[in-house]
C-alpha positions, 0 to 999 in steps of 0.5 A: 328167775322171773324177777330179772325178766325186766324187759323181756315181758314186752316179749312174752307178755304177763300172764293175768295182764291185757298184753298176754292176750297180745303176744300170742302170735309171739309165743307160737314162734317160740313153742316152735322154735322150742320153748317151753311154757316155763321159758315163758318166765325167764329171763331173754339173754342175747349171746353175740358172737362175730363170726366168719367161719372159715373165713377168720380165723381169729373168731374161728372158735366163736360158735363152739364159745357161743354155745358154752354161752348158752348152756350156761345160761339155760343152766342158769335159769335164762333162755339165750339168743345167739346171734352171729354178726359178720366178720372181716378179718383185718389180716385176711383183707389186709393190702386190697380192697377188702380192708375198706370194709374193715372199719365200717365193720365195727359199726356194722358189727354194733348195729347188728347186735343193737337190732337184735337187742333192741327188736328182741326185748331181752333182758341182757347182752353177753357179747365175744369180742375177738380180732380188731373190729369186733371188740369195739362193735361188741361193746358199743352196742352194751351201751346202746341197750335201753336194758343197761345190762351187758358184758364182754368176754374176749375170745384169746388169742392165737399161740405164737408161730415159729420159723423154726430154724428155717430161715436163718437170715430173717431170724438174725434180724427178726428172730424166731417168733413169727406173728400176724405182722410177719408176712407182710415185713417178710414180703420186703425181706424178700424183695431186698434179697435178704430171704428167699422164695423158700423161705418166704413160703416158710414164713407164710405158712408158719406164721399164725400158731392157730386159732385165736385173735393176735396174741401180741400187743396189737389191735386185739390185745389192746382192746381186750386189756382196755375192756377188763380194765374198764371193768366190762368183762371179766376180771383177768380175762383179757389174758389167755389163748384161744385154744388148747394147742398149737396147729393148724385147723379150729382146734380144742377150745381152751378150758380158759376160755370156756370158764371166762365164758360160764363166768361171764353168765354168772357176773351179768345175772349178778349185776341183774340181781344187783342192778349194776348197768353197763352205763354204771361202768363206762365211766370218764375214770374207767375210761381214763383207767382204759387208756392208760393200760393202753399207753402202759402196755404199748399198745395199738394206734386203733385203740384211740380211735375205738376208745373215742368211739366208745366215748361217744357212745357213752355220751362222756366227752373224750379228745385226743388232748385227753390220750395226750395228758394221761400218755404224758404221765404214764410210761412204758412198762411191757416189753410186749411185741412189737416193741418187745419180745413176750406176747400177752396172750401167752407170756403174760398170762404165765405170769398171773395175767393183767390184774398184776400188771393193773396192781403196778399201775394202782400202787403208783397212783395212775389209775382210778381204783374207786371204778365198779366193774362187772363183778359189783365190785370196785377195780381196785377190790377186785386186784386186791382180791386176785393178789391176795390169791397169787400169793397164795398160789391160788391165782392163775399164775404165780409170778413165772412162767415157764422160763419167764420171770414177771419182770423179763414181761413187765418193767417196775414203774420206777424203772420202765422200758420208757419213761412217758410221752414215749409211746402214742403222741397226739401231733399237730402242725400245718399237715396236721391241723386237727391231729395226727398220732405217731407210736413210738414204742419207746423212743428206741428209734435210731433216728431219735425224736426229729425227721426231715425229709422230702416228700414222695406223694402216693395217692393210694395205698397200692400205688405206694407199696408198688413203688416202695417194693420197687425201691424207688422209696430211699431212706431220708424219703417222706412217704405221703400216702393219701386218700386213705381216711374215713371218706377218702378210702372210703373206711380208713384202711389199714397201712400196714402193708406199705409200712411192714414193707419197708421194715422189711426193706431195712427202711423202718428208722429210715423213712417216715411215712405219713398218711390219712389212713390208719395203722394195724398195731402190728406196724411199727417204724416211724409210722404217722397216721390218722392226719387230720383233716383228710385228704379227701376233705381238702386237708393240707395233706392233700396239696403236698407235692414231690419234693417239698419238705416235711418235719417231724418234731415229737417234742415240740409235738408237731408235724409240719410241712414246709411250704409258704401259706401264700403257696399252699393256698395257691395250691388249694385254689387249683385242688379238687377230689377226685374220688377213684372210684364211687362207692356203692352200697355200704361203704356209700353210706360210711362215706356220706356219713362218716366223722373224722379219724380225731374223733373216732371215725363215728357215724353219725 
């Protein structure tokens, strides 16, 4: 294995070389940590597992997975260095000031992994990704790694929760299966009188079925699917459950996750032997593939932010207009939550996993099949091989699950759930001159594709939530929620709490919410986010006043503030930003260095 020791020679030195004497001090620390003389000739692999203990159930099992990876690295003749970057859980911090740290944690996780990889001169990196920001945070440093070798593995989704027949009125409107978004919608349902406090308690305690990330097509599943499609994670690894059984607490890690963690070691070693680098895998074409699958499956708007950030790190030119171009030719073919009834981690896995979807997209000419992947083979070769096994009954699924057929979950491209241009759309106009993002989820809303209403303005999430819950927002209103962008928040927090409250109150298709913040993948309803320029830098969203008319026309791709320009000029003269409070520490640095959402909210 010494031939795979590309870079860690700097760490250990080389016998017979002048570096050997110089590295005497380093080796003394390695011996104290348990290394043997034989270990000095082995490649060093960094295993990065974002982890927050009991604070973040999405990644609670990562210590166990990381240990499995380490043991496999050692079995394969390497040395494994473990590191555990911090995790800020969106689900835990939603609707409070802690959510401001969520998006910044993406970059902090990446920095943590980069520090370990570059500081210890490792030969390769294996990262684990789970909840929302840990996945892009685990991929970005692979692109910074000067050794060039790395792979990422998804930690798996949680089992769905269920009301188990204990909330009949809720079930009549929302169904019995619960998700991480359910307790936020339940707040609105409680405020409207649809459910009582006992039913709210049932939803609160039963919405999460187990350890693991959100199994629906929220941000975690969106990024997992994206990375598998791009070829930076093992084939068919993005679908699957984190633990074997539903239940409270850590539980027993699923054999499926252990298998893919072990496989990642084999794949990384092969990449190193065959000199297949991350730069060979993450290309313009593979990124386009990732965007395509996010649109086809109905993924999260957060994916736009993260894919832009990854392209930036790879020095690949990519703009929000590229998402619009791809979206204009990719139909929505999944019936996955939040727009459908099925889950990504559970139901799609039962019918064969993501490769089944990729096969359909390849056959339709919607993917670049010639992209190289972490297997050393092309995407087309990987999918052909897997689907051949599936037809023989040797793959992970046979086109049918427990009472679920392929066409229940995935529609044929010839007869999709919705035609192209009916998922995420990039809009522009006088309210969002640079851009903003709306998620249509197939466009099946009663409101159609235009909405015009009078603005009700809120200079922050908490005030908006309180007024919504107090009944001060009515059907036909446009909620303008501002000063929650990357600079304004700071940290561009998710607006799931006010948005879900509207849904729970029955206003999800009757009120338009416009914000310079972002949305959880669990959000649905007419939610427009990522408004650029944001309010804190003087964007037009800062100039909106109560009673102004706001109009959205999805067909035209516009979001306009129907106020004369001379009136806006007058308002602009009198505008100044008075931030709610001075940011300190991490957020102070973030506010100073973060870019706009339309470029991925990357740090410069």
